[in-house]
N, C-alpha and C positions, 0 to 999 in steps of 0.2 A: 412310533408314538411312545411320549413322552411321562415319565408319571411326572413330570411338572407342569406340562399343557398337550392339549388334542390341538388346540388353535390358538392363534393369537390373540391378542384384546383386539386389537383395529380392522382383525379380518371377518368375523360373523357379522352374516348379511343374514336377512328375513327367511334365509334357506336353509338357515340355522334352528329355525323354532319347531320345538318340538323334541329337539335332541339333548341328552347329557353331555357337556361339558365342561374341562379342566382347564384351567386359564392359574397363571401363576405371572406376578408384575406386583410395581409400585401402587399404593394407596395415593393417588392423585389429589381425591377430596372426599372429606369425610361428613356428609350429612343427618344430624342423629335430631328425627321427628317425632322422637319421643316411641312412637309403636313399631314404628316402621325407621332403618338403618339405609341410609343410601353411600356406598363408595364405588367412588369411580377408581375403576383398576386400569393401570396405565403398562404398557409396554413400548418395543421399540416400535411395535406396528399399530399401536394405536391406541386408544381411550375407549370401554364400554363401562356402562353403565349397572352397578349388581346393588340387589334389595334384599335382604334380610329382613324377615318378617319373624317374629316373635312365635306365632302361632305352627310356625313351619318347624323351626329349629329354637330352643330356648337357649341352648348352650354356645349356640353358633350367635345369636343375639348378643348372650353377653359378653362375646371375646370380641365378637364386633364392636360394642360398643367402649372397647379399653384399647383398640388397635389405634395407634396415632396413624398422621397424616405422613406418606412417605416410608410407612414401613413398608415389609415384603413380605407378599401372602398369596399364599396357593385357595384355590378355592375350587369346588365341586357346585356345579348350577344345571338349570335347565333353560334353556334359549327360550325367551316367550315375547308376545309383541307389545309393545307399550298401547296404550288409549290413543284413539289420534290425538285426544285434547295433551299428551305427555309427549308426541313424535318431538327428536331433537334435531330439526335438519341443517341444523352448523355440523355434528356429526357422522362422519360416514356410519357408523356404528345405532345411530339415531332412531333407527326404527323399531331395536330390539333391546332387551335387557335380561338379567341373569337374576334368577329365584335361586337362590346361595342356600344348599343342600348341605354344605358342608365346610371349615375356615380351617386352615390351619398357618400361623403368624410363623413365620421362615427367619423372618428378621425384625424382630422390634425397634423403631426408630426413637431417639431421645427428643423434648423438644428440640424444634429447629431453632438453629440462631439467626435465622431470616426466612419469609417465606416467599417460597419462588416465585410468586404473580407480584411483588413488591418492586418496582422499577428505581427505585431509591435507596437501593442498596450500595455504601461505600464498595470500591472496587477491591479494595485490601483485604476485605470482610468476602466477598464471594470469591475472592482466587483463592485465599485462605481452607474455604471449602467447597473446593473446585469440584469431586465431584457432586457435590448437592449441583451447586451452580448449574455445572453441564443436563440437569436434568430438567432446563428452562427450557420451554418450544423452541425459544429463539436463538441458543446455543445451541440445540441440536440442531435448527437446523443450519444454520452456521457451518455447521462443521459433517454435517451430512451432505452440503454443495461442495465444500471444501473434498468430499474424498469421488465426486461426481467428476469435478472440474479433474482431476491429477488424472480419473481414468480415460475420460475423453483426451485427455492430453499426450497419455500412453497410445492411445489407439491409435490416434492420426499420425502421430509419428511412427510408430511402427507399419503402419500401412504405405508410408511412403519411405521406408529402409532404412529407417533409424536405430541403429542400436544402444540396449541402455547397457550403460557401462560405468563402472565405477571410477572412482578418485580418491588418493588418502583423504584420510582425516587429520592425519599427525606429519606434519609437513615442515618446511625451512621459516622460517620467519625473514621477510623481506618486508621490511619497515617504507610502506611507500600507503600514504593515503591514511583511511585511520589506523586505528592502534591494534594491534596484533593478540591477542589473547595468547599467552604462552604456556608450555607444558612443559616441567622441569625430566632433563632425562633423567633417571635414578642412576641404569650402569655410565652413564658417560656424566659425571656430577660437573655443575658448574654450564653443562650443554640445556638448549632447550630445544621442545618442536614450538611451533604454533599450530593452530586452529586455522584451517582455511577463510579465508573471507569472501573466494570464491574457488573454485578449481578450473580458473584462469588456465594454467598452464599447463598443466596437465592435459587439457581438451585440447590446448594445440599442438601437445608430445601425441596424441591420438590419431591427430589428422597427419603428421607427419610419420606416424607408422603407416599411414594406408588406411585406415579404417574410413574413413569418409564421410560417415554420418552419424555422428554420437549426441546421446541425451542422457540426462541423468535429474530426477527427482532430488535437489542435493542440499544438504544443510551448510550453512555458511553462517560466518563467525563474525564478528567485529565490537571491539571495545569501544563503543561510543557513546556521545549523549542518548537518550533515549525520549524519543516523539512519538502524537497519536500513530504515526504513519510507517516507526521503526521500532524493531527488538536486538537486542544484543546476537539474538541467533535467529535467524528467518530460514524462509524456504527460497527456493527459487527452481525453475524450469529451463536447464540447464542446456543449449543447443549450439552444438558448434556441424559448420560444412565444410567441403572440399570442394575446389574448382566451381567458387559463385561467385557474383560481384556482389553488389547494395541490393538491387531490389532484390534475386531469388531469395535472401533472408526474409527480406520483406514483407515479398508476397507471400513464405512459409507461414509466417506470424499472423498475417491478416485472414487466412484461412482458418487458423486453428481461432481466434479470439472469433470469427463469424459464425463454426460450430461450437464452441461454447455456449456463445450470447443464444444460437437459436437453441440447442437442447438444453439448458440450465432456464432458461425465459423466457422463452418461445421468442424471442425478440430476430427479426432480419436483419444486420445493421447492413447499414449506405453504404456501398464499397462503388469504387477502391478509396482505401481511407486517406487523406489528403498529406502530401509533402511537404512542410514548410524547411526552409534554410534558418539554421541557428539566427543568424542575422537579423531574418524579416521575424521570426518568432519574438527576438527581442525586442524589435522595435515597434511591431502590431501589439504587442500582450506584457512587454515587460520581463518576460521570463520564458528559459526554455521545457517551460510545461506547463503550457497554455489551457486556460479552460474556455472552450470554446462554445461552451452552449448558452453563449450571449453576447453581446459585443462589446460595449464599451472600446474598440480598436484605439491605439493611440496614435497619435498624428504628431509626425516631427513641423516643430514650427520655426525654430532656431533662424534660417536664414528670414523667415518674415519678419520676426523683433532683433533680428543684430543690429539696428542702428534704432531699436525701440527710446524714446523718451525715460523708460523705466527703467532707472540703473542697473537691479538684477536681472533685466534680461539681457541686458546691454553688454555685462559684466560675463555672465557666463557664457556669451555667444563668442564672445572677445579674447576670451583666456583658454579657447581649445572644448570648451564644458556644453551643453547643448540645451534645448527647452521644448518642453513637451509635453501634450494634455492630451482631455478625453472630454467627451460631452458627457453628461450625467445626467441621465431623462429625471426630467421633469424638480432637476436638483435648482430651479428658483424659485422652490417653495421652502427650501431650506432655512429653518434659523437661524440667526443669531451666531446661538449656543450649538448647535448642529455645526456650523461651519468651524467653527473653534475647535470641536472635535476631529472634526477632519485633518482641519492642522496640527490639531497634534498627533495626528495616527501618525503624518510624512515625518514629524521629528522621530515618534519610534524608531523609524524604519530608516531611519541616516539621512534623513533631509532637513533642511536650513527651514522647510515651512512650504508653504500653497498656496499659491495666488488663485484669484478663482473672480468668473464674470456668469451675471447672476443673470438672465435672458427674460426679462417679464414679457408676459403676452403682450402688452400695450405697446412695443418695440424699443422701451427703456432700458437699459446697461446699467445695472448695479452692480459697482464694485469701490474699491481703494485704489486700485490701478487704473482706473478709467481713466481718468484726467490724465497719466502722463500716455493715453496709446491714442493714435490720430485715429479716426475712424476708417479708415483704406485697413490698419491693422486688425481692427477690432473685425473687420466686415470678414478678411484673411484668416483670423481664428475661428468664425463661425465655420467658413467653409470648408477649413480644412478639416476640424474637429467632427464634419456635419452636424453641429449644435441646431435647435428649431427653437423658438417661442417656446417659454416654461422651463427651460435647460440651464446647467449651468456649466459651464468650461473650466476645469479642474488644471493648473499649470505648473508644473514643476521648472525648475532650473538652477542645474547643479552639473560635476562632472555626469557623464552617460552611464556607469556603473551607480552611482547613486538617483539617478533618475528614475532606470530602467529596476533598480530594487523599492524606488518609493511606489513609481506608477502600478507593476508589475506587483505589490499586494495592496495595492487600494482599488484596483478594479471588481476582485473576489468579495472584499471588506462591501463596497458599495451594491454589488449582482446579489450578495445576501440581506440586508439591508434593504433593499428596496426591491427585493423577490422577483430579478429579473429573469429566470427563467425556472424550467420543469426539472423537479430534482430527483425525477427518475428516468430522465433522457442522456443518454450515453455518446461522447464526442469523442471518437478517436483518431487518433493522428499521429504523423512520425515526425520529427525534427533531423533534417540530417544536415550535415556540414555543418560538422562543428569544427570550431579550432583546435588546431593540433595540440598547440600550449599555451600555458599561462602561466605570468609573469606574479612569484614568488615575490612579494615585498619584502617577506621578511629574511626571507633568505636568499634573497638576491640572487635568484638563479631561475630557468625555465624548467615546468614542472611538466607533466601532461593533460592535457583536459580530462580525458579519459584518463587512461593510463598507456604507459610508456611504448603496449605491445599493438598501440591502434598506426594505422598505417596511412603517412602521408596521399592525398591524390599523387598519382604519378608526375600530371604536371606542376605539382607542387615541391619534386624532392627537392627542386631547384636551389630554389630558397631557404633549406634549412640552415644552409651557412649564412646567408648575408642576410635574411629577415624571418626568422624562425615564427615573428607573432604573425605572421602574415600568409605562414601556412595553413591550410584547410585538410581537413582530416577525410578518413573513410568511416567516423565515427557517424550511429544514428541512435537515437532515444524514439521508446514506442512511450506514447504520454495520451489520458483521458481525465476528462472533469479536474483538468491541475496537478493531477498523480501521475507520476513517471511510475509506471509498468515496468519498463522492460530498458534496458542500455545494453548496446552492441558494439561489434564494427569488424569490417574487414584486417584481419592482420598481417603486421610485418610479415615477410615469408623469405628475407634475405638475411644472411650474417653480417654482410657488409652495411645495409641499411641499418637493423636492429643497433649495429654499435655507433652509426651515425645520430642516432636518438638519443644513446648514451651519454656520446659526448656531446651534444647538447647541451641536456640536463643536467651535465656537470660530474658523471659519473666516468670514474679512470677506466682504465684498461683493465684492473685489477681488481678496482669496485665491481666493474659489472660481472666479470669472470668467479668473481668471492658470491655475491648475489645470486647469479642469474645463469653461470657454467654453464649447467645442465642444459636450460634450451639454447645453450649459444652452440652447443657441441651439436647437439638435433639439428640445427638451422644449418650446419655447415656441410652436412651431409644429403642433404636434399628438402627442402621443403616444398609442399604442395600449396598455392593458395586457398586464405582460408578464411572465413569469418564465421561470426557467430553472434549469439545472442543470449541473453538469461531475462525474462519473465520471473517479477516476481512472483507467486503463489499467494501470498499471503493478499497481497495489494488489490488481486485480482477478486479473492473470493472477498474483500472489501466493501467491490465495485458492485459484484452481484450481488452484495448482503444490505447493500446501501446504508454501512455504518462509518462512520468516520475515527471510528477505534480499532484498527490493529488487534490490539487482545482481546476484540470480540469475533476472533477467528482463529486464533490457536488455543488452542488445547492448555497449555500449564504455559503461559507467559510468564514474564516479568513484569517490574512496573519499575517506580522511576528509582533510581538508582542503580538497577539491577539487580534488586529486592526480589526474592521467591515467597509472596508470604505464605506458600503451601508448605515448602518445606525449612523456610527459614535462612536459604541459601541466599550470599555462599555465607561459612559460618569457619571459626577457626580452626585447624587441626591438631592433635595431638603433637607434642615437640617431639617425641619419637620418629612419627611421618617426614618430619621434616629434619632430622638426624640423617635417616636412613636416604635420604636426597641428597644432603649438603648444603641443606638451605640454614639460615637463620635471618630474623626480625629482628628489625631494630624501628625506632619509634620514625616516624616522615615527617621532614621538615616541615 
């Protein structure tokens, strides 16, 4: 028994009635009823109500009167039963209360910068006072869930023979994709380490070393623009396995997430999770991270309107573009202003606009473009999109990438606006068979769709020289509710094939050796076929806790511009530190 406590605040029950106990914790609420003062005491185990009666202890009453909310106190008290009228069924300790006989303020709180139950507090202010903010029930729950998820991940993988192995944090900069965070090397002026964007190459080296099953709860760093689901530093469950095929990796992840949802949410996820090819996902949903909680599937109607009297459709189809559309349930009732808003939304996403057909219940079709379409074309649009009377058909015509972007953004926009899905539901899926390469129009060269260490499908290796854009890879993504949870692939395990990929993306032999010589050396001495995946811990907890803001599930996050309101980082450093590193600052052009 500690001097500070004999019990946790939330552990007391009717079994302790009549006992004298010692508790320590925060003053969560302070209610002064004149004669009686009520303090709600909170610690990590929960909350209990304490009562201070001046007739019991006048000195204690005076001290309690001056004690501010969120002060830390120690109390000695007798556990008593509440009267039936005052029982609080919402609290586990709601059948009892404490009659305080001694009170000591261990740490008096100043006046709070915000109230913990105020949901409208500016986020920067909350993070500046993060130690206070983390006392809020929601934040405590988020981080407790996070700890539970990591515990399940470790147990699940270790039961299956995986080893928790570390990889370096100071490593080599290999600029591809997002920007690296650079760390100057004091002992080698002018040289820099990089913080890892992923442990990718090191976990592959583990496979080449014969460890076969690796995992790590890894911190990763990317110097990129922040969004609601991205941070400069983030945490992922990094997994790699030797002698596996694609479905071995996907089955492992499916089982892991089924176990997480079962234990944390009490939800039995329907299995197996669907697998969609990348081409199928882009065609049906306009994105490679589809939200499948609702329909609004996209239909390709290019051939149907190829010879249409509507010049926009005919022009797009004739120039190699596409015409695609979807049915909006109840959309025939949209006002002209609402339709104009949807057209403006399409333009914000890069489209030239949005065409629409309103299918009235009477059978009439209302649309500025209806006069350019034949009855057969209109019937064909109805059939292809599955539109019913009372719906609207929304159509986009342009290059395929632009149409995918517009309709892919329009789907969740409509689903939210029309409340087409259960926000507490989950729709997991795998997206497979990604293209291996994509064309960088700025650099005028091929680059990896995922990364340059992803294996092409065996039967597609022959296309690397003749038609690189047609090569399908062994890459896969794990998605849920429109969020990418994980990305992974089977890796290249032959030095000759890895060099061919470097050749295709424009790396000379010297460039490849300079950047990735350590990987190529290892590949030349034999490497088992291997593959892996890296589920994001932060995004997983976001889904479990039903929050759209990644900062809600990270204890000490950054906000816009990479600023940390808690410490004010990043900050300038002393000139002496720069001198020691051989660095000098100059104004940015």
